[in-house]
Phi, psi and omega in degrees: 000137182229147173248125178242133178259121186291128178256165179298133178085358177285147174235164184293325178298312179300317184296320181294321178294327180294333183254008177056045176222188179248158180295329179297326186283323180292320184295320182292319187293319187262358186048055181279125184284318185233092179299337185280353188228071173290161178256134173298128185087359177289137176269126178243137166278124177262118194269084178237157177275124187075209184206168170249151171228135180258122181300133180242163182312133177084353178292150166228161185294323181289327181291317179293324184293313180300319179294334176260009178067041179237165170270155181299317176309305184301313178296320175304310186289326171305309186266008176058046178241157174275125182303335185271342183280141180292151182267131181274133177308134181094352179288131181280115175254136180268136178248125177293166183297146177287164178279130181275160172230158181286149173201149171268145182229125173240150169220136170283146171228127193243091173299149177242149179078213181253008187211172173257124183298148172300324179298316180289321179301311179300317182292321175299317171307315182292329178254007182304327176291342181262015186247149165263311184235152166236122197240097175297126181244125343218159171281117183271116179290148179250168183291341180257007173095000177281164173240132168303130180295145172235132176289122184230011188298130180093337182291311174310318185291320180291322178294318180292318179301327185264003180068032183254142178268148176274139171252115184267114185274121171242127187234166174260032173293141181211117179062031179084006180229153172292127185244119174292327180288321176295321175299314174309309184302322180286317186289336184269356189228104175298334177294315174298318182296323180296312183300314181302312183293321174298318181293319177305307183300311184299319176295321183297320181291320185297313185278330175084164174068011175276127178246340190223136175250127191244113176269120180240074179260108183239168182055033177289138171307142182302331185281001177262014180301314179287325175300320181292323181290321177301318181292323179291327177292319180290318175297320177294319178300318181287308189291320173299328175293344182252014177072024179250140164287159170227134184224164180225158170260135183235144180285155187281091183264160177237359178202156186291333184252030179299131185273155180120146186295331179294339187244331194297328180272356181264106184256101188297321182287330177288317180298321180296337182269325194270305184268163184291326173194168179229144173259116176272127189274069184278067177194175184080025165291315168269123183220173192294327188260007180250179178295154175296129175186166183302145182289322181219075180290138194296326182292327175288323173303306186293334178297316178298314183294317184300323177290313180305321182295339173281353189237343181207156181290149180305322182290000173247008181254127170249124176279137178279142184214129177283143176254023189213160168238198178223148175245104183270136168275135184253154353288142178293128171242119184300128180085001178268219180298144180265139177293150183257146178280136174226147175291160172298324178298316177296320180299324175294316184296323178293317176301317185289316182300323189252017174051047178270153170257136181269133178252173179222123177276108186285338175286307178289333194057061182209139178274160181195160174205168179239144172209165174241126181286183187288342174270007178085008182269139184279147180224152174231130177240123166252140183210191175245145179219183179305320185297304184301316183289324178296326180298317175296320181295324179289328170298313178305317187281328179295321183261008170055050184280159175304313179172202183229147182232120190255140167248114348212175180295139178120005179240087188303125178212071186301331182297323186305312188288335178292315184288328165310311183293334180278325181269335196223148163273104183291124184286142178239137181252000000 
């Protein structure tokens, strides 16, 4: 698998020839709507076995080999060249496929209204081979321990067909918002907790295919930190006895004492000791109500994970990842118009329609572009592409994390799933 960035004057036919493949395969892999209008700066996944590298000024065989985890002798043998001969600039070298490692992959699926749309079910079916878990979001816990019903019709069947486990998400959402007071009411009453846990097990048995119970309790008051830890201990003791794993979602912290109601009750060390694994919500630095910036810039993502590694083992950490970007109208005004979420596919369409050139921020490891709409309004778009997601996969492998968890299904990103298959053996339970 190769990532190619479109340069001025390049055509799909020429790109296909350079990689000894066909335009049809590239179109299919990237789901390109208009093959005649590539965007300058657009990243394409080239569906070939292994990859190619073109020798640049100053390259040596040993340096190239080291970059790809090979010996100079192996690279020379594969390409039929003499290790002692100088490399000519522009020489195309074949690089064999990288070694895969095991990883778990989760994606949240959020039904709206009273049913699950066929579109969501189809998308879940399309990516099922790349998933360990599919996580319906969410069953809302109530103050009496009951659960608000969630439409899941069709989801268990799709999961079973793809060999995917369901992750049953239980949240403290109330009236569309995470409620600290709802969380307090549950965490302060063991009687309510007992009812809640019984209802969780009953619903998990009803829908079937559930292997993990996932607690997403957010915006808890800071004084509920120990109460939340105690609840999780009780939940794990009960749910393990019913043969379920238990996981949690954690706000992106960089220190144990990070202030703010989103952070204070989330105790990384305790979660690392109590539950089977946690999803770190390492995204939303760039968000709909904030100024334009990458949604998950890699330095900030790594800072959170590096802190987490001081509190819990790597095999309990799922890195959170957005499947969307944002389109901001400029100039940005705090509290004014909100940015709209866009899929990677939609971002490319916007760039194409407006003749924008896609740039890449190598510090944040994120693509972006500017354009002016038909009404003369300026826009800034930050999104994800094959380069940015491969950077996250490299981080996962370097830090030996358990896996990755996506928010959320419904934002088409075909390159992501091809690269999952290229980098990982997806664990199935």
